[in-house]
N, C-alpha and C positions, 0 to 999 in steps of 0.2 A: 504494499500499500504506500502510495507517495503522498507528499504534502498536498498535491492537487486533489487527491481523493478526500482529504481531511479538511479542506477549506471550500468556501463558496465565493463565487463572484458576486459582488454587490455594487459594481461600478454604475449600474443603472439607477441606483438609489441616491437620494439627497443625503450626503454624509452629515450635513449641518443639523438635520432634524431627526435622523434615524434613532438617536439615543435620547430623545427629548423626555421620554418617560423614565429615564434613569438619572436625570439631572440632580435629583434629590440625594443620590449617592456619590456622584462625581463631584470632586472639588476642583473647580476651574473649567476651562473650555477644552474639551477632548473631541477628537475626530477618530472614527474607526479606521484602522489601517489593514486589518486582516480579520476574517471571520471564520471560525471553525464550523465545520458541518454539524457539530454536536450542539450548536446554539450559543456559543460564547463569542466574545469579541475582544480583540486586542486593539487598544486605543492609544493615540498619541496626544500628549498635552501640547497644545498649540504654542505655548510660550517657551517651556523649558525642554521640549522634545522627549521627555520621558515616555516610556511605553508601559502601559498598565494592562492587566487582564481583568475583564469583566466576566465573572462566572455568573451567568444568569440563573442557573439552577438554585444556587445557595445564596444569591445576592451578595457575593463577595467581590471586593475590588482591591487588587494588589499590584504593586509595582513589580515589573519583571525585568526592566532594562533602563539604563540611564539615557540611552539614545537608540535611534532606529538601527544604527550600525551594530550595536551590541545585541539588539533584538534579532537581527539577521543571523548573528553567530549562534544564538540560542536555538534557532530553527534547525540547526544541524546537530543539536545535542539530543540524543535518543531519549534520555530520561525526561527532559523538558517536553518533548513531543508526546511521549506516552502519557505524562501527567495532564497536559493541557488540551489534548486533541481527541481523547476517548477513542483510541484506535480500535480496541476490541469491540466496543459498542457499535461504532460506525460500520465495521466489517460485518458484525452480526445483523445489523439492520439491512445492509445491502443484500446479504445472503438470504434474508427472509423475504426479499422482494420489495422492501420499502426503500425505493431509490429516489433521490432528490431530482426534481426538475429545476430548470432555471428559475432563480428567484425564491428558492426554498431553502430551509434549514431544518434540522431535526429539533423537535420541541416536545416536551412532556405534555401529554393530554391532561393529566392531573398533576399540577406542579409539585415538585419536591417540598416546597414550603407549605403546601397544603396536604401533605401526607402521601404524595405520589411516589412511585418507585421508578428507579432506572431499570426498566425491563422492556423488552421488545414490544409487548402488548400495550404499553403506556407511552409509546413514542411514535409520532407520525411526522411526515414531511409537512411543513407549515410555511406560509409566506413569511419572508424575512421580517418585513415591517410589522406584521401582526405579532410575530414571536417577540420582538423587542418591546413593542408597545404593551402587550398583555403581561409579559413576565415582569416588566418594570412597575406596572401599576399594581400587580399582585404583591410583589415584594414590598413596595411602599406601604400597602394596606396592612400587611401582616407585621409591620414594624421593624423590618430589617434595615434600619437606618445606620447601624454602626458598621464600620468597615474594618 
């Protein structure tokens, strides 16, 4: 499985508004730079260029690199890719016939924050914008405002 299998193209979307339902968690102005097929985003701070990981399932936001260059180096680190890109889950979803179409990302039907599980029967391909909007709204509502 390659990084292309584990990421989705979102160039057709408005990067400025895609994470608007996550602004309550993001401190400062961030733009998405890479999206995992498993529903998370890597975002870059527009002022200091730091790269952060937005884990939408658990509403976690953590810095992964000081710069885009350092982030690119991380993408060749097997442990980092395994941790952040859910390789096994994506492979299992593809094998089960749940293949992403353009503009889709994998999303939990019942979110983890509402008791959902990371299992094939609870994950479906979903529109990227819908995924980030709903997951951000749910995370905010259940009070996951600490990072």
